[in-house]
N, C-alpha and C positions, 0 to 999 in steps of 0.2 A: 871203909876202904882198906884200912890196915889189918882188919880181922879176917879178910877173905884169903883163903889159901891159893893164891894165884899159881898156876903151873909153871913156875920159873924159879931158878935158884935164888935170884935177888928180887926183893919186893919192888914192884914198879911204883913210881910216884904219880903216873898219869896213864891214861889209855894209850898215849903215844909211845910209852916206854915198853909196851908189849910188842914183841916181834916174833915172827915165825922162827927165826934162828934160835932165839932164847928158849922158846917152847920146845923146839926140836932137841936142843941140848938137854933140857930137863927130862924129856921123855926117854932119852938114850942114856941118862945118867946111871952109873953103877951103884948109887947109894939109895936104892929103893928098899923098903922093908922086905924082910925075908919072904913073906907071902907073895910079893909082887916080883921078886927077882926072876922067877922062873918064866914069867910072862914075856912074850916078845914085845918089841917096841910097838908094833901094830896093835896088839891087844891092849897095851897101855893107852894108846891113843883112842881106841874104841871105848874103853872104860871112861876115859876123860870126857869124850864126846857125850856120853850118857849123862855124866855129872853136870856138864856145862850147857846142855841143850837148853835153849831159851825157855821152853815151857816149864821144864823142871827147875831151872835156876831162878827164873822170875817168881815162881810160886813158892819155892822153899827158902831162897836166900834174899832176893831183892826186896821182898816185903819186910825184911828185918833191918835193912840198911836205913840209916838216918836220911831224912828227906834231902838234906844239902848234898849228900854223896850219891843219891840214886841215879842221877843222869850219867855221871862219869862211870859208875860201876856198870850200868847197863851197856854203855858204849864199850867199855873194856871187856866185858863178858862176851859181847858180840865179836870183838877182835879175836878173843881166845877161840871161839867156835869156828870162825872163818879160818884161822891158821891151823887148827887141828884138822879140819876138813881137807885143807890143802896138803898137809902132811900125810894124811891117809891115802890120798890119791897118788902120791909119789911111790 
């Protein structure tokens, strides 16, 4: 759980700690690396959606998560995708 780079400024402790407002604040943050500063917030959200897409995330990341954390990581990653999609629609 703690090794996953959640798209939030503060590490969530549970899936319930992940919120649309915190992800939006992270996406709009001015402290992105130089290569990403030129991107619009919309482009950052699109890039994050690719990274967090369930097919990609489950195959690349979830398989490396210890068994005791897999269920909550899967729930939390689903929350991330749902909130990113909602942000993209706005």
